N, C-alpha and C positions, 0 to 999 in steps of 0.2 A: 142819897148817893147821887152824885152828878152824872148825867149820861155822857157817853162818848158819841160825838157826832162824826159822821162820815161826810167829808167835804168834797171829795173828788177821787177819781181813779186815773191812772196813766198806765198804758201798756207798752212795755219795752219791745224792741224789735224781735226778740225771741219769744214773745207772748207772756212774759212775766208781768204780773199786775202789781203796781205800787198804789197804795191807798193813803190819802191825806186825811188825818183824823184830828179832832180837837176835843180835849177833855180838861175841864176846869181851867180854861184860859191858856193851856199849853197845846202846841201843835206838834204832830209827829208824822213821819212817813214810815209805813210798814210794808213788808212783803211776806205773805203767808203767815201773818200774825207776829212776825219778828220785826222789832223796831230797828230801823236803819239809822234814824236821826230824830232829834227832838229839840224843841226850844228850851227844854229844861236841862238837857245834858249835852253841852256843846263845847266843853273845855278843850277836848282834843282837836276839834276843828279850828278853834282859835289858835291852838298851839301849832298846828300845821302851818298857818300863815306866819306866825311869829318866827318859826325856825327858818323860813325862807326869806321873809321880808324885812325882819329887823336888821340884818346886815346890809340891806339896800337903802336904809333910811337916808344916807348921805350921797347916794348915787344919782347924779343928774340924769333925768330922762329914763329912769329905770323902767324896764318892760318885763311884765310877768304874765304867766298863763295859769289860769285855774281850770282844771278839768273836773266838772261837776258842780252845778250851782247849789244843790241841796236846799237847805233853808237859809242860805246866805251868810252863814257865820264866818266862814273862811274869807269870803269877799269883804265883809265888813271889817274884819281885823286887818286884812291886807291894806285896805284904804286908810285905816287909822295909822298904820306904820309907815306907809310909803310917802315920798315927797309929793308936793303939789303938781309937779310936772311928770309924774309917773303915768304909765299906760298899762291898764289891767284888762287883759282879754279873758273873758269867761266863756267856756264851751259847755253847752248843755244840750243833750241829745233829745230830750223830751219836751214837746210843746207845752204839755200840761204843767210840768214843773216850772217852766218860765211863767206861765199864766198865774199859777198859784202865788209865786213870789211878787208878781206885779199887781196883784189884787189889792187895791187901797183899803179894802175892808179888813184885811188880815195883817197883823204886825210882823211881816216877814222881811223881804229884802227890797221893797219898792224904792225906798229912799237911797239905798246903796246902788241899785241899778241906775238911778238917775244921776249919780255922780258923773261929772264930765270926763273923769279919767277912765271910765268903764266902757269897754266895747263888748257887748253881748253877742255871741255867735251861736245860732241854733245849728250845731254841728257835732260830729263825733270828734273828741279831742285828738284822736289819732290823726285825723285829717290835718288839723292845725299844726301838729308836731311835724308832719311831713312837709307842710308848706313853709314852716318857720325855721328851717335849719340855721343854727347859729344866731338866732335873733332874740333870745330871752335871757334875762339875768336871773330869773327864778321861775320854777314850774312847780305847781302844787296839784297832785293827782289824788282825787277822792271820788272816784266814779263808782265805787262798789265797796263791799265789805273786805276787800283784799284780793289775793290771788284766786281764792275760791269764790268766783263771782256769784252773787245772788240775784242782781237785778237784770243782768243781761250777759249771756255767755260770751259775747264778743268782748266784754270788758277784761276778761282774763288775759287777753293778748297783751295788754299793757304791762302785765306782770311777768311776761315771758322774755326770752333773750332778745327777740326782735323789738319788743316794746321798750325795754331798758335802753337798747342802743338808740332807738328813735328819740327817746326823751333826752339822752345825753347829747346827741347830735344837735338838738334844738337849742342848746345852751350857748351863751357867749362865754368867753374866757372868764374864769372865776365864778361862774354861775353855779346854782345848786338846784337840784330837783328832789322833791319829797313825795313819797307814796304813803297814804294813810291806810292802815290795816286794823281790823277789829282785834287782832292779837298777833303774837309772834308767828312767823312763818319761816322755818329754818331753810326750806328749799329756796325761797325767794332771797333770803339773806345770803345763802351760798352763791346764788346766781349773781348777785350784785358784787360779791367779792371776786368771783371769777372774771367779771367784767373789768377788773382792775380800777374800780372807782374808789375814791376816798369816802368811807362810809361812817355815818353816825347813826345811832339808834336811840330814839327817845320814847319813853313809855308814860305818857301823860294819863291822868285819871279822867273819868267822864265829867266829874266836877273838880274844881280847883281844890286839891287837897283831900278828896274823898272819892269813893266809888271804884268800880272796876277800871283796869288799865287797858288802853289801846296802844298800838305800836305805830310809830312813824319812822320810816327809813329815809334818811337824808343822804344824798350822794353828790359828790363833786368830781369833776374830771380833773385829774392831776396835771 
């Protein structure tokens, strides 16, 4: 039986510990034994980028924001879909997560982060939303497991009324914002509908065509 290797730890602002693990060639990030993401199960992270970025493939100078670097799969898919003159801002709160992805010894996101279209910001994505009012064609938020935050209690604010308004206000006309969630959240869905946003809900599997389903909420300002 192949061993599981502990490669590193990161501590969120509220003290939550994230652990980077490697097992049989696959990498994962866990909190209290619960897997947040894995290099073997990332179809829904790919789908998050597809829902936001595919409609922007023909938009000159498209500007998008990704909240949460994770293991780089949303970023990689966004770069595949967006035009050569796009600008992709990635907000990541934890230094360690950035370092893990930049480590050339691990097959994570070092090559994607080196793409000239990418601007990596070591910051809370909420700060960038406040700074960027009306400046993004697309926003992808995958900072936690959903409204019931696991990695940092502060992340839950992005799924509240103020966070929804903050994201909507950061969009350009015709833009879209998507929130990743581990599962359906009826309270969050109701909040989005009360905000009078045009809402689409997608439920991709963890693997293309198989496995459990995650939920992606995509909203547009009418």
